[in-house]
A tleap script that builds the chain and sets N, CA, C and O, in Angstrom:
source leaprc.protein.ff14SB
mol = sequence {
  NMET LYS SER TYR PHE LEU ALA PRO ILE ALA
  SER ARG SER ALA ALA ILE THR ALA LEU SER
  SER ALA LEU PRO ILE GLU ALA LYS THR TRP
  LEU LEU LYS ASP ASP THR GLY ASP VAL ILE
  ALA TYR PHE SER LEU VAL GLU SER ASP SER
  THR THR GLY ALA ARG THR ILE GLN VAL ASP
  VAL SER GLY ARG ARG TYR ASN ARG ASP ALA
  ASP VAL ILE LEU VAL LEU GLN LYS LEU LYS
  GLN GLU VAL GLY GLY GLU ILE THR ASN ASP
  CGLY
}
set mol.1.N position { 15.542 29.509 -14.473 }
set mol.1.CA position { 14.241 28.987 -14.920 }
set mol.1.C position { 13.477 30.067 -15.710 }
set mol.1.O position { 13.707 31.244 -15.431 }
set mol.2.N position { 12.665 29.791 -16.589 }
set mol.2.CA position { 11.618 30.514 -17.314 }
set mol.2.C position { 10.308 29.937 -17.051 }
set mol.2.O position { 10.146 28.811 -16.579 }
set mol.3.N position { 9.420 30.709 -17.359 }
set mol.3.CA position { 8.263 30.060 -17.249 }
set mol.3.C position { 7.341 30.505 -18.379 }
set mol.3.O position { 7.596 31.553 -18.974 }
set mol.4.N position { 6.129 29.655 -18.753 }
set mol.4.CA position { 5.207 30.068 -19.703 }
set mol.4.C position { 3.791 29.838 -19.021 }
set mol.4.O position { 3.688 29.146 -18.008 }
set mol.5.N position { 2.791 30.404 -19.580 }
set mol.5.CA position { 1.555 30.401 -19.042 }
set mol.5.C position { 0.519 30.351 -20.074 }
set mol.5.O position { 0.632 30.962 -21.137 }
set mol.6.N position { -0.636 29.523 -19.724 }
set mol.6.CA position { -1.719 29.415 -20.712 }
set mol.6.C position { -2.985 29.813 -19.789 }
set mol.6.O position { -3.389 29.089 -18.879 }
set mol.7.N position { -3.605 31.159 -20.169 }
set mol.7.CA position { -4.662 31.524 -19.228 }
set mol.7.C position { -5.331 32.379 -20.238 }
set mol.7.O position { -4.812 32.907 -21.221 }
set mol.8.N position { -6.644 32.436 -19.818 }
set mol.8.CA position { -7.531 31.836 -18.895 }
set mol.8.C position { -8.032 30.771 -19.212 }
set mol.8.O position { -8.403 30.599 -20.373 }
set mol.9.N position { -8.182 29.672 -18.134 }
set mol.9.CA position { -8.709 28.412 -18.150 }
set mol.9.C position { -9.878 28.472 -17.138 }
set mol.9.O position { -9.725 28.654 -15.931 }
set mol.10.N position { -11.188 28.280 -17.833 }
set mol.10.CA position { -12.351 28.389 -17.194 }
set mol.10.C position { -12.764 26.968 -16.449 }
set mol.10.O position { -13.443 26.936 -15.423 }
set mol.11.N position { -12.278 25.872 -17.085 }
set mol.11.CA position { -12.871 24.681 -16.586 }
set mol.11.C position { -11.583 23.859 -15.926 }
set mol.11.O position { -10.731 23.337 -16.645 }
set mol.12.N position { -11.546 23.808 -14.577 }
set mol.12.CA position { -10.584 22.955 -13.980 }
set mol.12.C position { -10.489 21.661 -14.265 }
set mol.12.O position { -9.355 21.205 -14.417 }
set mol.13.N position { -11.701 20.738 -14.407 }
set mol.13.CA position { -11.705 19.610 -14.708 }
set mol.13.C position { -11.271 19.316 -16.295 }
set mol.13.O position { -10.611 18.357 -16.696 }
set mol.14.N position { -11.715 20.193 -16.928 }
set mol.14.CA position { -11.107 19.969 -18.395 }
set mol.14.C position { -9.625 20.087 -18.679 }
set mol.14.O position { -9.074 19.362 -19.506 }
set mol.15.N position { -8.959 21.058 -17.945 }
set mol.15.CA position { -7.624 21.460 -17.765 }
set mol.15.C position { -7.035 20.172 -17.250 }
set mol.15.O position { -6.113 19.737 -17.939 }
set mol.16.N position { -7.365 19.473 -16.198 }
set mol.16.CA position { -6.755 18.543 -15.420 }
set mol.16.C position { -7.050 17.220 -16.612 }
set mol.16.O position { -6.153 16.380 -16.550 }
set mol.17.N position { -7.952 16.955 -17.485 }
set mol.17.CA position { -8.136 16.048 -18.176 }
set mol.17.C position { -7.205 16.140 -19.435 }
set mol.17.O position { -6.714 15.122 -19.922 }
set mol.18.N position { -6.975 17.397 -19.950 }
set mol.18.CA position { -6.021 17.831 -21.157 }
set mol.18.C position { -4.631 17.508 -20.543 }
set mol.18.O position { -3.837 16.805 -21.168 }
set mol.19.N position { -4.362 17.973 -19.433 }
set mol.19.CA position { -3.018 17.813 -18.688 }
set mol.19.C position { -2.679 16.514 -18.688 }
set mol.19.O position { -1.634 16.172 -19.242 }
set mol.20.N position { -3.406 15.697 -18.142 }
set mol.20.CA position { -3.457 14.225 -17.619 }
set mol.20.C position { -3.221 13.303 -19.075 }
set mol.20.O position { -2.471 12.329 -19.146 }
set mol.21.N position { -3.850 13.724 -19.940 }
set mol.21.CA position { -3.836 13.175 -21.518 }
set mol.21.C position { -2.482 13.322 -22.143 }
set mol.21.O position { -1.914 12.514 -22.877 }
set mol.22.N position { -2.081 14.442 -21.746 }
set mol.22.CA position { -0.864 14.764 -22.766 }
set mol.22.C position { 0.507 14.431 -21.893 }
set mol.22.O position { 1.556 14.093 -22.442 }
set mol.23.N position { 0.365 14.563 -20.556 }
set mol.23.CA position { 1.848 14.220 -19.761 }
set mol.23.C position { 1.349 13.314 -18.436 }
set mol.23.O position { 0.237 13.258 -17.911 }
set mol.24.N position { 2.494 12.688 -18.130 }
set mol.24.CA position { 2.282 11.940 -16.821 }
set mol.24.C position { 2.269 12.970 -15.682 }
set mol.24.O position { 2.791 14.081 -15.769 }
set mol.25.N position { 1.542 12.440 -14.472 }
set mol.25.CA position { 1.473 13.272 -13.725 }
set mol.25.C position { 2.090 12.789 -12.077 }
set mol.25.O position { 1.733 11.750 -11.522 }
set mol.26.N position { 2.919 13.636 -11.572 }
set mol.26.CA position { 3.473 13.226 -10.199 }
set mol.26.C position { 3.254 14.184 -9.219 }
set mol.26.O position { 3.879 15.241 -9.312 }
set mol.27.N position { 2.378 13.992 -8.170 }
set mol.27.CA position { 2.139 14.976 -7.098 }
set mol.27.C position { 1.640 16.377 -7.451 }
set mol.27.O position { 2.074 17.466 -7.075 }
set mol.28.N position { 0.613 16.081 -8.274 }
set mol.28.CA position { -0.174 17.413 -8.756 }
set mol.28.C position { 0.713 18.165 -9.805 }
set mol.28.O position { 0.299 19.281 -10.117 }
set mol.29.N position { 1.576 17.840 -10.249 }
set mol.29.CA position { 2.442 18.358 -11.144 }
set mol.29.C position { 2.731 17.343 -12.500 }
set mol.29.O position { 3.065 16.165 -12.367 }
set mol.30.N position { 2.548 17.986 -13.768 }
set mol.30.CA position { 2.655 17.199 -14.804 }
set mol.30.C position { 4.043 17.425 -15.278 }
set mol.30.O position { 4.567 18.532 -15.153 }
set mol.31.N position { 4.734 16.293 -15.882 }
set mol.31.CA position { 5.905 16.400 -16.228 }
set mol.31.C position { 6.135 16.176 -17.663 }
set mol.31.O position { 5.706 15.191 -18.265 }
set mol.32.N position { 6.901 17.222 -18.248 }
set mol.32.CA position { 7.380 17.007 -19.836 }
set mol.32.C position { 8.714 16.374 -19.688 }
set mol.32.O position { 9.542 16.998 -19.025 }
set mol.33.N position { 9.038 15.278 -20.183 }
set mol.33.CA position { 10.281 14.684 -20.224 }
set mol.33.C position { 10.975 14.512 -21.412 }
set mol.33.O position { 10.313 14.365 -22.440 }
set mol.34.N position { 12.301 14.503 -21.467 }
set mol.34.CA position { 12.989 13.957 -22.749 }
set mol.34.C position { 12.991 12.444 -23.082 }
set mol.34.O position { 12.376 11.652 -22.367 }
set mol.35.N position { 13.708 12.038 -24.206 }
set mol.35.CA position { 13.663 10.707 -24.356 }
set mol.35.C position { 14.719 9.874 -23.403 }
set mol.35.O position { 14.743 8.654 -23.563 }
set mol.36.N position { 15.439 10.360 -22.594 }
set mol.36.CA position { 16.212 9.875 -21.407 }
set mol.36.C position { 15.495 9.677 -19.989 }
set mol.36.O position { 15.778 8.961 -19.028 }
set mol.37.N position { 14.360 10.674 -20.249 }
set mol.37.CA position { 13.578 10.688 -18.825 }
set mol.37.C position { 13.905 11.701 -18.012 }
set mol.37.O position { 13.503 11.712 -16.849 }
set mol.38.N position { 14.670 12.674 -18.514 }
set mol.38.CA position { 15.021 13.890 -17.859 }
set mol.38.C position { 14.068 14.853 -17.987 }
set mol.38.O position { 13.700 15.087 -19.138 }
set mol.39.N position { 13.559 15.491 -17.067 }
set mol.39.CA position { 12.531 16.550 -16.936 }
set mol.39.C position { 12.981 17.845 -17.744 }
set mol.39.O position { 14.035 18.446 -17.539 }
set mol.40.N position { 12.057 18.171 -18.659 }
set mol.40.CA position { 12.382 19.431 -19.367 }
set mol.40.C position { 11.529 20.730 -18.583 }
set mol.40.O position { 12.031 21.774 -18.167 }
set mol.41.N position { 10.210 20.352 -18.528 }
set mol.41.CA position { 9.440 21.196 -17.863 }
set mol.41.C position { 8.435 20.565 -16.851 }
set mol.41.O position { 8.138 19.370 -16.865 }
set mol.42.N position { 7.896 21.564 -15.892 }
set mol.42.CA position { 6.838 21.014 -14.919 }
set mol.42.C position { 5.730 21.906 -15.192 }
set mol.42.O position { 5.888 23.122 -15.291 }
set mol.43.N position { 4.627 21.332 -15.313 }
set mol.43.CA position { 3.122 22.061 -15.645 }
set mol.43.C position { 2.322 21.779 -14.391 }
set mol.43.O position { 2.126 20.692 -13.848 }
set mol.44.N position { 1.825 23.194 -13.983 }
set mol.44.CA position { 0.897 23.094 -12.764 }
set mol.44.C position { -0.490 23.972 -13.324 }
set mol.44.O position { -0.672 24.878 -14.137 }
set mol.45.N position { -1.248 23.252 -12.508 }
set mol.45.CA position { -2.580 24.051 -12.603 }
set mol.45.C position { -2.771 24.911 -11.446 }
set mol.45.O position { -2.798 24.385 -10.333 }
set mol.46.N position { -2.899 26.084 -11.563 }
set mol.46.CA position { -3.235 27.342 -10.396 }
set mol.46.C position { -4.111 28.147 -10.586 }
set mol.46.O position { -4.425 28.419 -11.745 }
set mol.47.N position { -4.735 28.739 -9.523 }
set mol.47.CA position { -5.724 29.491 -9.537 }
set mol.47.C position { -5.134 30.892 -9.738 }
set mol.47.O position { -4.208 31.423 -9.123 }
set mol.48.N position { -5.903 31.378 -10.764 }
set mol.48.CA position { -5.441 32.782 -11.079 }
set mol.48.C position { -6.245 34.096 -10.842 }
set mol.48.O position { -5.836 35.254 -10.930 }
set mol.49.N position { -7.551 33.615 -10.504 }
set mol.49.CA position { -8.394 34.892 -10.091 }
set mol.49.C position { -9.636 34.203 -9.250 }
set mol.49.O position { -10.455 33.411 -9.716 }
set mol.50.N position { -9.589 34.581 -8.214 }
set mol.50.CA position { -10.645 33.803 -7.239 }
set mol.50.C position { -12.153 34.679 -7.451 }
set mol.50.O position { -13.263 34.290 -7.088 }
set mol.51.N position { -11.936 35.522 -7.907 }
set mol.51.CA position { -13.133 36.227 -8.438 }
set mol.51.C position { -14.127 35.496 -9.453 }
set mol.51.O position { -15.291 35.156 -9.245 }
set mol.52.N position { -13.422 35.357 -10.511 }
set mol.52.CA position { -14.019 34.626 -11.777 }
set mol.52.C position { -13.845 33.089 -11.784 }
set mol.52.O position { -14.539 32.286 -12.407 }
set mol.53.N position { -12.745 32.815 -10.944 }
set mol.53.CA position { -12.617 31.331 -10.892 }
set mol.53.C position { -11.661 30.805 -12.191 }
set mol.53.O position { -11.503 29.642 -12.564 }
set mol.54.N position { -11.152 31.879 -12.680 }
set mol.54.CA position { -10.213 31.440 -13.987 }
set mol.54.C position { -8.982 30.988 -13.255 }
set mol.54.O position { -8.541 31.462 -12.208 }
set mol.55.N position { -8.427 29.857 -14.068 }
set mol.55.CA position { -7.111 29.155 -13.853 }
set mol.55.C position { -6.002 29.417 -14.835 }
set mol.55.O position { -6.275 29.786 -15.977 }
set mol.56.N position { -4.783 29.244 -14.444 }
set mol.56.CA position { -3.524 29.253 -15.455 }
set mol.56.C position { -2.973 27.958 -15.295 }
set mol.56.O position { -2.957 27.371 -14.213 }
set mol.57.N position { -2.444 27.426 -16.531 }
set mol.57.CA position { -1.294 26.404 -16.506 }
set mol.57.C position { -0.309 27.139 -16.508 }
set mol.57.O position { -0.205 27.986 -17.396 }
set mol.58.N position { 0.696 27.002 -15.487 }
set mol.58.CA position { 2.036 27.581 -15.464 }
set mol.58.C position { 2.995 26.256 -15.736 }
set mol.58.O position { 2.823 25.137 -15.251 }
set mol.59.N position { 3.949 26.635 -16.553 }
set mol.59.CA position { 4.888 25.761 -16.976 }
set mol.59.C position { 6.428 26.489 -16.700 }
set mol.59.O position { 6.805 27.574 -17.143 }
set mol.60.N position { 7.093 25.655 -15.935 }
set mol.60.CA position { 8.275 26.024 -15.478 }
set mol.60.C position { 9.310 25.120 -16.128 }
set mol.60.O position { 9.368 23.897 -16.001 }
set mol.61.N position { 10.238 26.010 -16.950 }
set mol.61.CA position { 11.247 25.097 -17.836 }
set mol.61.C position { 12.531 25.019 -17.101 }
set mol.61.O position { 13.149 26.043 -16.810 }
set mol.62.N position { 12.960 23.806 -16.785 }
set mol.62.CA position { 14.279 23.497 -16.024 }
set mol.62.C position { 15.416 24.188 -16.881 }
set mol.62.O position { 15.631 24.232 -18.092 }
set mol.63.N position { 16.033 24.692 -15.815 }
set mol.63.CA position { 17.421 25.814 -16.187 }
set mol.63.C position { 18.365 24.960 -17.231 }
set mol.63.O position { 18.908 25.476 -18.207 }
set mol.64.N position { 18.462 23.712 -16.905 }
set mol.64.CA position { 19.278 22.961 -17.998 }
set mol.64.C position { 18.549 22.565 -19.274 }
set mol.64.O position { 19.118 21.879 -20.123 }
set mol.65.N position { 17.179 23.027 -19.433 }
set mol.65.CA position { 16.505 22.667 -20.833 }
set mol.65.C position { 16.172 23.977 -21.324 }
set mol.65.O position { 15.128 24.054 -21.972 }
set mol.66.N position { 16.808 24.963 -21.158 }
set mol.66.CA position { 16.287 26.173 -21.757 }
set mol.66.C position { 16.284 26.286 -23.458 }
set mol.66.O position { 15.732 27.158 -24.129 }
set mol.67.N position { 16.987 25.258 -23.882 }
set mol.67.CA position { 16.764 25.058 -25.518 }
set mol.67.C position { 15.834 24.264 -25.710 }
set mol.67.O position { 15.916 23.768 -26.833 }
set mol.68.N position { 14.973 23.909 -25.125 }
set mol.68.CA position { 13.847 22.990 -25.489 }
set mol.68.C position { 12.521 23.664 -25.598 }
set mol.68.O position { 11.500 22.987 -25.471 }
set mol.69.N position { 12.463 24.830 -25.805 }
set mol.69.CA position { 11.331 25.805 -25.624 }
set mol.69.C position { 10.224 25.067 -26.888 }
set mol.69.O position { 9.024 24.965 -26.631 }
set mol.70.N position { 10.628 24.724 -27.857 }
set mol.70.CA position { 9.638 24.171 -29.078 }
set mol.70.C position { 8.801 23.057 -28.310 }
set mol.70.O position { 7.591 22.907 -28.476 }
set mol.71.N position { 9.616 22.264 -27.416 }
set mol.71.CA position { 9.010 20.970 -27.221 }
set mol.71.C position { 7.836 21.656 -26.070 }
set mol.71.O position { 6.816 20.979 -25.944 }
set mol.72.N position { 7.902 22.701 -25.392 }
set mol.72.CA position { 7.147 23.148 -24.304 }
set mol.72.C position { 5.859 23.596 -25.111 }
set mol.72.O position { 4.709 23.192 -24.941 }
set mol.73.N position { 6.390 24.665 -26.168 }
set mol.73.CA position { 5.361 25.396 -26.953 }
set mol.73.C position { 4.295 24.377 -27.543 }
set mol.73.O position { 3.071 24.502 -27.501 }
set mol.74.N position { 4.986 23.403 -28.068 }
set mol.74.CA position { 4.155 22.015 -28.804 }
set mol.74.C position { 3.053 21.471 -27.833 }
set mol.74.O position { 1.898 21.359 -28.245 }
set mol.75.N position { 3.362 21.156 -26.649 }
set mol.75.CA position { 2.331 20.892 -25.622 }
set mol.75.C position { 1.199 21.832 -25.202 }
set mol.75.O position { 0.028 21.557 -24.944 }
set mol.76.N position { 1.847 23.031 -25.197 }
set mol.76.CA position { 0.822 24.296 -24.631 }
set mol.76.C position { -0.254 24.455 -25.909 }
set mol.76.O position { -1.466 24.592 -25.745 }
set mol.77.N position { 0.344 24.415 -27.070 }
set mol.77.CA position { -0.606 24.690 -28.164 }
set mol.77.C position { -1.685 23.439 -28.306 }
set mol.77.O position { -2.799 23.705 -28.758 }
set mol.78.N position { -1.408 22.260 -27.976 }
set mol.78.CA position { -2.200 21.065 -27.780 }
set mol.78.C position { -3.118 21.371 -26.773 }
set mol.78.O position { -4.327 21.343 -27.002 }
set mol.79.N position { -2.628 21.679 -25.608 }
set mol.79.CA position { -3.628 22.058 -24.452 }
set mol.79.C position { -4.516 23.123 -24.707 }
set mol.79.O position { -5.677 23.043 -24.306 }
set mol.80.N position { -4.016 24.355 -25.478 }
set mol.80.CA position { -4.658 25.496 -26.144 }
set mol.80.C position { -5.871 25.081 -26.859 }
set mol.80.O position { -6.949 25.675 -26.845 }
set mol.81.N position { -5.590 24.025 -27.472 }
set mol.81.CA position { -6.898 23.588 -28.335 }
set mol.81.C position { -8.045 22.926 -27.776 }
set mol.81.O position { -9.128 22.774 -28.342 }
set mol.82.N position { -7.670 22.478 -26.426 }
set mol.82.CA position { -8.639 21.646 -25.728 }
set mol.82.C position { -9.016 22.406 -24.658 }
set mol.82.O position { -10.057 22.005 -24.137 }
set mol.83.N position { -8.450 23.506 -24.085 }
set mol.83.CA position { -9.035 24.090 -23.005 }
set mol.83.C position { -9.123 25.785 -23.286 }
set mol.83.O position { -9.777 26.497 -22.525 }
set mol.84.N position { -8.520 26.244 -24.254 }
set mol.84.CA position { -8.613 27.690 -24.658 }
set mol.84.C position { -7.496 28.386 -23.986 }
set mol.84.O position { -6.505 27.797 -23.554 }
set mol.85.N position { -7.696 29.697 -23.910 }
set mol.85.CA position { -6.528 30.532 -23.000 }
set mol.85.C position { -5.493 30.976 -24.249 }
set mol.85.O position { -5.626 30.612 -25.417 }
set mol.86.N position { -4.528 31.768 -23.775 }
set mol.86.CA position { -3.532 32.289 -24.563 }
set mol.86.C position { -2.173 32.130 -23.822 }
set mol.86.O position { -1.924 32.326 -22.633 }
set mol.87.N position { -1.217 31.652 -25.010 }
set mol.87.CA position { 0.048 31.242 -24.253 }
set mol.87.C position { 1.000 32.555 -24.343 }
set mol.87.O position { 1.201 33.218 -25.360 }
set mol.88.N position { 1.560 32.788 -23.005 }
set mol.88.CA position { 2.481 33.937 -22.832 }
set mol.88.C position { 3.678 33.392 -22.022 }
set mol.88.O position { 3.672 32.215 -21.660 }
set mol.89.N position { 4.637 34.165 -21.748 }
set mol.89.CA position { 5.933 34.020 -20.836 }
set mol.89.C position { 6.327 35.016 -19.934 }
set mol.89.O position { 5.815 36.133 -19.853 }
set mol.90.N position { 7.189 34.611 -19.304 }
set mol.90.CA position { 7.765 35.842 -18.360 }
set mol.90.C position { 8.760 36.578 -19.120 }
set mol.90.O position { 9.296 37.435 -18.419 }
set mol.91.N position { 9.116 36.545 -20.107 }
set mol.91.CA position { 10.193 37.230 -20.914 }
set mol.91.C position { 9.603 38.702 -21.236 }
set mol.91.O position { 10.269 39.504 -21.892 }
savepdb mol mol.pdb
quit
């Protein structure tokens, strides 16, 4: 598994609205699926700094979908336009 991050996100409500607009939600996790319905990546909103209240959108890419980075980045770029932050990865 590999991960991407969009941070810092100041507004929790704006992040939830943007995520819910871009992706379907299941149990507080937003899912990016391919055309067959298989999950490519799992998007979560996590508290990243309790002092400032900043949040991070964390994206965990399925191990079987490592080659679908472009799809993940496309969604992150759309979210970035709506809620700000910078896109990074765990690499």
